[in-house]
N, C-alpha and C positions, 0 to 999 in steps of 0.2 A: 216410650210406652206405646204399645200397639192398640189401636182402636178396633176391637173385635166385634163381629156382628152380634154375638150372644151377650155382649156387655152394653146394650143400648140404653140402659137406665142411667143416663148421665146425670150428674149433678154439678153445681157450680164449683164445689171444692175440688172435684176431679179436674175440671177445666183449668182452674187456677194453678193446680199442681203441674199440669202440662206446661203452662207458661213459665212457671218458676224454674222448671228443669230444662227449658228449651235452650240448646247451645247456640242458636241463632238469634236469640232475643235481642242482643245488642245491636243487630243490624238495623233494627227499626229506627234507631236514632240517626241513621244516615239519610232519612227522607223527611221532607216537609209534608205533614199530613194534617188536614184541618180537623179541629175539634168537632166532635159530634158526628163524624162520618166514619162508616165502615166501608172501606174501599175494596170492592170485589170486581173491579173492571181493569185490573192491570194487564189482562190479556188483550185489551183494546187500546189503552193508553196507560203506560206506567206512571207511577207517582214521581214527583219532583225530587231529585237528590238535593241535599242541602248544599252541596258544593257548586251546583250549576249556576245559580244567580251570581255569586261572587266571581266565578270564572268568566262568565259572559261579560260582566262589567269590566273585568280586567282586559278582555279582548277588545271590547268596544272602546273603552276610554284610553287604554294604554297602547295596545298593539295597532288598532285601527286609528284611534284618535291622535296619537302622538307619532307613532312610527310610520303610519300611513302605508304606502305601497311597499316600503322596505320590509314589512313584516312577512311578506311571502318568503323571504330568505332568512330573516333574523328571528322569526317566531315559529318557524316550522309549519307554516300554512301549506306549503307545496307538498310536504310529505304526509299530510293528514290522511288521505285515503289508504295509503299503505300502512302507516303507523297504527291507525285504529283497526284496520283489517287484521293486522298481526295480533292485536289484543283479542278480537272476536274469534280468531282462529283457535286461541287457547280454550275458548268456551265450547267449541263445536268439534273438537278432535281433529283439527287440521294443522297444516304447517303454515308458518307466517307468510310464505310466498304464494300461498294458494287462495288467499282471501283478500278482497279489496272492498272499500266502502265507496258507493256511488249511487246516484239516481234513486229511483223508487224500486220496490219489489217487482212491480209489473214490468218496468222497463228492463230490469236485470233478467227477469224470466224470459223476456223476448230475446235478449242477447244470447243466453245460454241455450235456449231451445233452438234458435237459428244455428248456433255452433254445433249442437248435437245432431241435428238433421243433416248438416253438411258432412259430418263424420260417418253417416250411414246413408249415402245417397242412393243406394240400391233398394232401400226399404221405404215404405210409405206410411206405416201405421204408427200413430202416436197414441199411447194408451194412458187414460186417466180415469178418475172416478166421477160418477154423476153428482156426488155431493162435495166435489172439490170446491175451493173458494172460487167464486165466479170469475174474478179477474184473471186467474190462471187459465181458465178455459177460454176467456175472451182473447187473451194473448195468443193462444194456440190457433184459434179460429182466424184471427187476423193474419198470422204468419202464413197459414195454409193458403189463404186467399191471395196474399202478396206473392208467394212463391209460384203458385199456379202449376205445381208439378204433380198434382193428384194425390197429395198426402191426405190421410183420413184421421180424424180425431175420433177414437172409439172410447166410450164410457162404460164402466161397469160399477157394480156395488163395491164398496171398500172391503168387504169380506171375500170378494171373488177375484182379487187382483192376481194372485198367483196362478189361478186357473186360466186367466186371459192373456198371459204373457206367452208368446209363441215365436216361431221362426220368422214371422212377417213383421214383428215389432221392431221399429227403429229406436223409439224413445219411450220410456215409462216416466211419466210426469206426475208426481204425487206430493201431497202435503202430509208431513210426518204426523201432525196432530190435527184432527178435523176441527174446523173452527166452530161448527155447530154443536157436535156431540162430545168433543174432547177425546174421541177414540184415537189411540196411537197405533200406527202401523208398525210392523216388524221390519225395521230398516235393513237389517242384515239379511234376512231371508228373502225379501223382495229384491234387493240389490243382487244377491247371488243368483236368483232365478233369471233376472234380466241378463246378466253376464253369461249365464249358461247357454242362452239362445243367441248371444251376440248382440243384444240390445244395450243401450245406454240408459242410465238412470239420473233423473233430476229430482232433488228433494227440496220442497218449500218448508223452511224451518221457522215460519212466522210465529207459530204457537209452541215452539219447543226451545229455540235458542234463548238461553238465559233462564229457562224454567226447569230444565232437567238435563241430565248428562246426554250429550250427543257425541258420537264417535264416527265421523265421516270416513276417517282413515281405516278404522276397523271394519266398517261396512263396505269399503272399497267403492264409495260413491264416486260418480263421475262429475256431477255438477250439483250445486245447491244455491239457493237464494234465501234471503231472510230479511226480517223487518227490524228497524231500529227503535221504534217507538212503543213497542209492547213490553216484553219482559226485560229488554235492554235499557228501558227507562230513558230514552234519548229525546223525549219531547214530541209534541204533535208535529206530524209530517217529517220526522227525523229521516235522514238518508238511510238507505238500505245497504245490504252487503251481498256479495256473491262469492262463490267458491268454484274453482276449477282445479281438479286434481292435476298434480304436476305432470303426470304421464300424458296428459292431453295438451299441455301448453305449447309444445313445439308444433303441433299440427292444427290447432283450432283457429278459426277466424270468427269475427262477429260483424254484423252488418252496420253498426253505428260507428263509423270511423271518424270520431271527433279528434280535435287537436291534442287533447290531453292523453289520448291513446297512441299518439305518434311517438316514434322512438327519439325524436328531438324536437319537441314542440316549439322551442324558441329559436330554431333555425328558420322557421317560417317558410318551409319548403312547400311549393304548390302541389306536390305529389305526396300522397299518403304512404308512409312506410310505417307499419305497425311496430309498436314497442314489443320487446320480448316479455314473455311471461304474463302475469296477471294484470300488469299495467295496461295491456292492450284493451281491457274492458272499460277503461275510463273513456268518457266522451267529452263533456264540457267542463268548465271551471267549477271546482267544488264549492259548495256553500259553506263558508268558513264558520259562520255563527251557529248554524244548525249542527255542523260536525263537531263543534266545540261542546255543545250540549250533549251530543251522543257520546262523546268520549268520557264525559263525566258520568253518564249512566253506565257505560261499560265498565268503568273503573270500580263501580260499587260491587261488581261481581267477581273481579279478578282474583281476590284473595279468599273467596268463599269455596268451601269444599262442596262440589256439585253433588256428590253422593249424599252428603248430609242434607243439602237442600232438597234433594229428591225424597229422602225419608220424611222430612217435615211436610212436603207437599202431599205425599200419600196419607200421612196422618191427618192433615187438615181436611183433605177431601173425604177420607173415610168418616171423619167426625161429622162433616156436613151431611153426608148421606144418611148416617145413622140417626142424627138428630131430626132430620126431615121425616124419616120413618116413624120416629117416636112422637113428634109433636104436630105433624101435618098430615097424618094418615087420613084418607077419606076426603081430602080437600082438592082433589082433581089434579094433583101433581104426578107426572109419570117420569121416572128417571130414564134418561137416554144416554147417560155417560156409563161406560163399562164399569162393572164392579171389579173386574180383574185388574190387578196392579200393572201387569205387563201390557195392558191395552188402554191405560188411562193416562192422559196428559195431566196438566195442572189446572183443571177446571171441572165444574160440575154443572150440568145442564138438565133442565126438566121441561117437559111439554106441559102446557096448561092452556085450556080453551081460551082464556082471557089473558094470555101471557103479557101482551103489551100493557094493558091496564094494571096488571099485578106489578110489573116492574116499575111503572110510574108511581104507584102507591109506595113501593119500597124506597124509591129514590126520595120521595117526599118525606120519608121518615129517616133519611140519612143512610140507607143501605144502597150503595151504588153498584148495580150490575148493569147488564144490558139485555136487549131483546133481539132475537134473530127470527125473521119470518120463516114459516108462518105462525109458529106457536111456541118458540123456545125462549125460556128465561135462562140466562147464562151468567155464571158466576166464576170469574177468574180468581185463582188462588196464587198469590205471590208470597212465597214463604219468607222473603227478606223482611217484609214489613207487616205481615198479617200475624195476629195472635190467635191462639185457640179461643180466647174469650170473645174475639170479634166474630168467630163462627157461631159460638153459642148465642151471642146477642142478636146476630142477624136472623137466626132461625126463630128466636122468640118473637122478634118483630114480624117475621113472615107468618108465623102461626097466628098471631093476633089479627093481621090483615085478612088472612083467609077465613078465620072463624067469624069475624065481624062483617065480612064482605066489604071491607073499606075500599077495596079496589073498584067497586061498582059505583063510581062517581063520574060525572060527565067530563070533568077536567082531566081525568086519567085516561080517557079514551081518545083524546085529540092527538093525532099523530104528528110528531115533530119530523123535521127533515132527516135528522140523524137519530137512529134508534138504538 
């Protein structure tokens, strides 16, 4: 069922019918969700898969507790970065040998950005957007300072990217779905323009991997990085992943030459000889416990039809937008997420003058989203475990908070360290 703008007079019976006919309804049972909570922050930290606790206990008590160090060989610990990488490759339109799990998104971005600039040594321009996630810009700034070769980071509006790619561009570094607004960039068109002028493209998939179909191969992407703890449900601080297109793997190098990226780590050679292929992007020893949790999260997605997931995501976000229009009109909310489906990720964001206090009031009532400075209230939509009724109930609670000004209380205005 499509939620059309002209059909904004929603009622509970229509909402419940959407849930009854939802082909993904059974996926909710794969997650541990607390009673009385509507969780709209899966774009910041995914919910806990029900398999994770038991699997971690097995690893801790059995593989670590009994097998001890033997588990590096007997329990597949050594192969985890490549094994989980191959699973993630299935979700982002890549080949198994093009993706590996390691480190954090920021560290992985540093690696691939260094590799990309080395592949275009005659060019100096790195292009990104002014509203890109800050850590991506910080990594670029740090690399430029470290290299000291006159590279320049140039920023533009996310609607002006195509116009700013030119013959001076070495690397285009973009986030597929904007973390604040939920705006999704055209991966194919931008990648094609970069290649047309001889530039390379890096995509940050933190807000798209596991949330919507991604086709890195179809877009001819050069490099990509992504997060394990958002839509992949890998747990707080889960390891990240990176992608290097096969065509670059014979020629690339990366600056963090750690022992797990050596072609024979256990030869303990004092000289670094890089491993072939994607393994070269490993650095230190993998964190087995957190990778175990990540693998559980990734496994929840492997048998899901991503096109079906995308359809539900769009229906849920359409519903959210329409219900806000109907029940919260005139209450100071301004939609910043695109209405157009081909430009929308899996979140809905609004500006509100008192956004932080509003979000704290919502959280106190069991509706968990988050706040992004200076004035964005952000709601992540995870179709695997969200119901249409959750959206309905969340909007009713928000309408009540706005109409009664319940947000205007001192305790909701005290800023916490994490927003």
